[in-house]
N, C-alpha and C positions, 0 to 999 in steps of 0.2 A: 317606496316607489312601486308603481303599478306593475304587476306580473301580467304579461300578455295572455297567459292561459287562464288567469283569474281576474277578469276586468270589472268585477262588480263595483269596486270603488270608483273607477273611472266612469262607468255607466251612470251610477247614481249621482256623481258630481255633475255630469253633463245635464241630467234631468233637473237637478237643483239650480243649475246655472240660469235656466230660463226664468226661474222665480226670484233669483237673488242676483240681479245684474251688477250690484255693487261689490260682490265678492271678488277676491283676487283672481284674475283671469288664469293664473298659472297654478292654482291649487289642484293637485291631482293630475298634473301634466304627465305626458308619456316620456319616459327616459329613452334617449337615443345614445346609449352607451352600455357597456357590459357584454360579457360573452354571449348571453342568450340573444341579445339584439344583433350582434355582429354575425353570428352563425346563420341567422335566418331573418334578415330585415324585411323580406317580402311578407312574412307572416305578421310582423309588427305593423307594416303598412296596411295590411288587410284589416287588422283590428282597429287601427286608428281611423280608417276610412268609414267605419260604421258611425262615426261621430262627425262626419262632414268632410268637405274638401280642404279645410284649413283647421288644424288642431294645435293646441298648446303643447309644447315639448320642453324638456330640459336637456341641455347638452352636458358633457362631462363637467363636473364641478357644480352641477345643478344651475347652470346658466340658462335663463329662460329665452324662449323664442317661439315663433309660429312656423310649423311645418306646412308648406303649401304642397299638398299631394294630389289635388285635383288637376287634371290635364288642362282644362279650360282656364281655371284660376291661375295656374302657373304661367300659361301663355299670356294671360292678361298682365300679370306682373312684369314679365320679361319684355312685353311690348310697350311698356310705359315707363321708360327710364327717367322721365322728369318727375313722376310721382313716386316711383320706387327706385331710389338712387343706389348706385354701386359704391359710393363713397362711405366707407365704414366710420368715418369721423362723425357721422350723424347718429350713431348708436346712443341711445339714452341710458345705457348700462355701464358706460366706461368707468364710472366711479366705483363700481362693484366688481371689476374684472382685475384679478391679480396679474402682475407683469409676467409671471411664469405659467399662465394658463396654457394647458397643452395645445389648444387650438389657436393660439395667438398667431402662428405663422400664416394661418388662412385668413385672419380677420384684421390683424394689425396693418394699419395703412402703410402702403409703400407707394412711392411716386412712379408706379408703372401704369401702362395703359389699362390694366385691370381695374384700377380704382378711379380712373379719369371719367369725366362725364362731358356730354355735349360736344362742342366743336373740338376741344382738346383731345377727346377720345377718338373722334373721327379722323383727326390728323394723324395720330400715331397708329391706330389700327389700320388706316388706309395705307400707310407706308409699309407696314408689315405684310399686308395682303399683296401689295405690289411686288415686294421682294420675294415672297413665297411663290407667287405666280410664275416667276422666272426660273424656278427650279426645273431642271431637265428630268422628267419622270422616267425616261428610258435609262438615264444614268443612275437615277435613284433605284430602279429595279435591279440593275446590274450590281450596284454596291450592296444592296440588301441581300441579294443571293450570295454574294461573296462573304458577307458577314455571317449569314445563317449557316452556310456550308462550313465555314471555319469553326463555328461553335459546335456543330454536330461532330466535327472531326476530333474535338477534345474529349468526347465521351463515347463515341460509337464503338470503340473496342472493348468497353467494359460490360456492355449488355444491360446497364442500369444508368438512370440519370434522374435528377430533379429538374424537370423542365422549366420551373420558375427560376431557380437560382442559376442554372447553367445555360439557359436558352432564352426564355421570354424576357427576363429582366434586363440582360445586357444589350439586347438587340437595338432598341430605340435610341439609346444614348450613343452607341457606336455609330449608328447611321446618321443621327443628328450631328454628331461631332464632325462628320465629313461635310455635311451641309453648311456647318458653321466655319469650316476651314480650320478647326482646332488641331494643334499638334497632337499626336497620339498620346503622349504622356499626360497632357491636360485632359484629354477625353477619358482616359482611364481613371484619373483622379476624380473627375466629375461623377462617375458612376456611383462611387461610395458617398460622395458629398450630397448629391441630389437625393439619394435614398434616405439619408439621415434627415434632410430637410423635410421630406414628404411624410416621414413617420411621426413628426411632431415631437413634443417633449422638450426638456431643457436643452438638449444638444442641437435642436433644429435651427435656432437663430444663429448659433456659432457657425454651423455648416453653411447657412445661407450667406453669411458674411464672406466665407472662403470662396463660395461660388461667385459672388460679386467680384472678388479680386481677380478670379480667373477671367471673367467676362471683360473687366476693364483692361486687363493685359491683352486680351484678344483684339479689342478695338484699336489699341495702340499699334499692334502688329499689322492689322489690316490697313490702317491709315498710311503706314510706311510701305506696305507691300500688298496692295489690293489684288483680289483674285476673283474667280467665278463662284463666290460664296455669299451667304446671306448677310454677314456684317458689311462686306464691301458694297453690296447693293444698297443697304440702308445708309451707309455713309455718303453715298452719291445721290440719294433720293432728294427731290426738290423740297420735301417737307423740312429739311435741314434740322433734324433732331439733334438735341444736345447730347453730350457724352453721357450725362446722367440718364437721360431718356433712353438712349441706345443700350446702355448697360442694363437698366431695369427691364427693358422689353426683350432683350436677348435672353436674359435670365428667365423671364416668364415663359418665353417660347420653349426654352430647353426643358424646364420643369413640367410645363403643361403638356408638352409633346411626349415626354418620357413615360411617366407612370400610367396614364390612361392607355397608351399604345401597348406597353408591356402587359398590362392587365387584360386588354382586349385579346392579345395573343394567347395568354394563359387560359382565360375563360373559354375561348373558342376550342382550344385543345381539350380542356376538361369536358366540354359538351360533347365533342366528337368521340371521346374515349368512354363516355358513360351513357350515351343515349343510343338505343338500338336503331333509331332512324338513320344514324350516321354510320352504322357498323359496316355497311357495304362500301361506303365511301373510302374507308381505310384500305380496302383492297381493290379500289378502282371502280366504285359502283354508283349508288343511287343519289344521295343528297350531297350537294356541293359545298366546298369551302365558303363560297360566297353566301350561301344560305345560312351556314353556321355563324359566320361573322355578323350577319344582319340580325339573326335571332338573339345573339348575345347582347346586342345593343338594346333590344327590347326587354329581355328577361333578366340579364345579369349585367346591367350597364356598368362599365368600368368606373365612371364618375357617378357616385350615388346621389350626392347632394352638392349644392353650391351655397357657401356661407358668405354673403347672403345679399339681401336687399333691405333698404331702410326707407319707409315712407316719410315724406317730408311734412305731411299733415295727417291729422287724424282721419281715418277712412274706414270703409266697410269692405270686407273681403270674405267671400264664402260664408256669409252669415255671421262673421265675427267683427267685433269692434277692435280695430288695430290702431294703436296710438302712434303719433309721430315719433320716429326714432326707435320703434320696436324692431327687433331682429326678425326678418323673414328668412327661413331656411328653405331654399328652393329644392324641392324633392324631385330631382330629375328622374331617378329610378322609380319612385312612387308614381309619378305622372305617367310613365311608360306602362305601368301595371294597371292604370285606370281601366276598369271593365268597359267604359264607354268608347275607348279608342284602341284597346289592345287587339292586335290582329290574331287570326287563327293560324298558328304555326304549323299545325298538322295539315291544314289545307294549303299551306304555302304562303309565305309573306315576302318573297323576293320582290323588290321594287318599292316596298312600303318603307319609306325613310322619314316618316313623320314623327319619329321618336324625339325625345328631348336630350339624348345622350351627349350631344355636342353643344348643349345650351340652345338659346334662341334669342333673336333680337340683336340689338347693338353690341351686347357683350358676349354673344355666342362665339364659338371658335371661328377665327377669321378665315375666310376663303383664301386659298384652297387647303387649309390645314387638315380638315377631315379626309379629303381625297388622298393627301400624302400619307396620312396615318393608315388609311385602308391599303394603300400599296405596300407599306411596310408589313402590316399584319398579314395580308394575304400571301405575300412571298415567303414570310417566315413559316407560316403553317404549312404551305405547300411544300417547301423545301424539307421540312422535318418529316412529313408523311412520305415523301418520295424516298428519302434516305433510310427511314425506319418503317417499312411497310407493315411489319407485324407488331408494332408497338402496342402495349397494353398497360393499363393502370396496375401498379404494383401493390396497391392497398385497396380495401373495400371503399367504394365511393363515399359511404357515410362517414368514414374516418377522416376525410379531408378537412383541414382546418382553414378558416378564413382569417385574414388579417384583422386586427383590432383597430380598424381605421374607419372613421365616419365618412371620409371622402371617397375611398376606393373600395370596391367590391373585388378583392383580390385574394387569391389563395396564398397561404404561407408557403406551401410547397406542392409539387405535382410529381410524385415519384412514379416512374414507369420502368418497364422491362421490355427487352427486345433481343433479337438474335444479334450477337456481336458482329461487327463488320470491320472494315478497314477504312482509314482516312482516304478521302479522295485527293 
């Protein structure tokens, strides 16, 4: 496989490619797995970008695909859902994919709105958007403050904490559990099950099944006892979603809302604890939490990639010949780092929300999900810094480890120290 620090092989292959168009398109492709890649994907994207806005890659298990890392090219793909479909059943490699492939949870077809296309997708995504739009943001803020305060109370007396495990990771599910009207016991069970699902591997599909069971039970409860919550609103929606559709879409909302938001919180705290531009903010000064949140979406996007899109006919993209059914890996984070669109963070980038971190087009995060996620993330970071004004990183910044996840740019842990205090 190609070493990103020694790319002669890849460079020579790309030169030869111009003269030998019949050669296998994925010979010498860039690997998107391994410790080196996960510790610094931005460096990998920079190397790949030298060879164009669309490059051949291999995912774990040497599964081939095309990484779309140019901003304009990715926007084109996501804006044309009829040409580049979301339905993974179009993949031309299924005969070569083992059932236990570690990334199966992201690609294996599920009857959720994520894989639907056309009018069917519009019907289901529209219902979810309508239901989310009815969420009381004042109530959401209040509940998020309560959850965040409660978590800080569990470790404030010790003077040390892992802000990923003890703070950032639990918050979104605890808040989303309330929005879903889940009983506390089911919400606590979901925290572990969703984490297992999103980590991939052999246990992911089993955990996914258990989450489905919880969602099905929730629907039955809300059908008998409706309330001011998301499932009850969906059950009453004129789209008349079936039980299977409701179960799948609630599960998708829970998983898609949890990990990216938890990662957004963790990456924002990491930025503010390691970047001198935010040092005064920790003691009530210069750069704001809002600026940090926005900068993270551009530079350390929680959702790094989306797997994927599949062209329904042979086509050209970024100077490459893409065959019908080839896997397109949507490089959300890579597109954000495209020099043609990346903002000047030192000059200020507040208000520039043209990033791809929430996706784009018909299959982007449904409105108002990004706004709700921002409320949760902002309140969480603000609460922590208010309660722990002298919090500092407990290890050298360069020793922080990143998760071995192709989807999420998330820290394994974020150890900090602070003056011990008392629960509120």
